[in-house]
N, C-alpha and C positions, 0 to 999 in steps of 0.2 A: 424611838423618840419618847415613848411614854415614860420609860424609866428616867430619862433626862428631865422631863417635866416634873416627875414626882420628886426627884432629888432636889431640884431647884425650889419647888414648893415647900418641901420640908425645911430647907435652909431658910427661906424667907419667913416661914412660920416661927422658927426659932428666934428671929429678930422681932417679929410681932409679939411674941411672948414677953419680951423685955418691956414693951410698951404696956401690954395687958396687965403685967404684974406690978406696974407702977415704978419700975426701975428708971424709966425716962419717958418723955413725951415724943421725942424725935430721935431717930438714928440715921446717921449718914456716914458713908465711907470717908475716911480721912484723906486729905489731899496727898499726903506722903504715901499712904497705902495704894491709892489709885495710881499715882505716878510710878511706883515700884512695880505694880502688877502690869501696867501697860508697857514698861520697859522690858520686863521679862517676857511678856506675851509677844511683843514685837521681835525680840531676839529669837525666840523659839519658832515663831511663824516663818522666819527666813529659812528654816530647815525642812519645811514641809513641801509636799508635791505642788501645792498651790503657788509656791514662789519660784517656779521654774520657767517663768516667762509667758505663761498662758494669759489669755484674756478671760476674766471670769468675774462674776458678780461677787465672788468671795473676796476680791481685792478692794481695798479702800483707795482713796485718791492718791495715796503715796505708793500704791502697789503692794501694800502689806496685806497678807491674807487676814481676814476677820474671823475665820473659823478657830475654834479651840485648838491650839497647836500641840497639846499634850495628850497623853493616853487617857482612855476612859477610866482606867484605874485611878489616875491622878485626879480626874474630874470627880469621881466618887469620893475620894479622900478629901478634896477641897469642899465638897458639898456636905460632908458629914456634920460639920459644926462651924459656925462663924468664928473667925479669929477676932475676938472682941477688941484686941489691941489695934485693929485696923479700922475701927469705927469711932465716931464721935457721938456720945450720948448726951442729949440736952434735956434738961428738966423743963 
């Protein structure tokens, strides 16, 4: 879990750097990117062990697992650098 936290922190700090260097004052994920990610996550989650009919706190109110559904390799790749096309930068 420490590596997960470190990867997430490094990712977040890359976004904070955009604010610190004056690129923008506010960064937020775009609605399109958020919706696309949630659709992909929901589809992938249905293929995990958590979607086999168990009762678990990993399931949301729709019965969709909330855990990361992809490999750790994919997580590491996603956390390497923000896709700035997925964010709205505001002055």
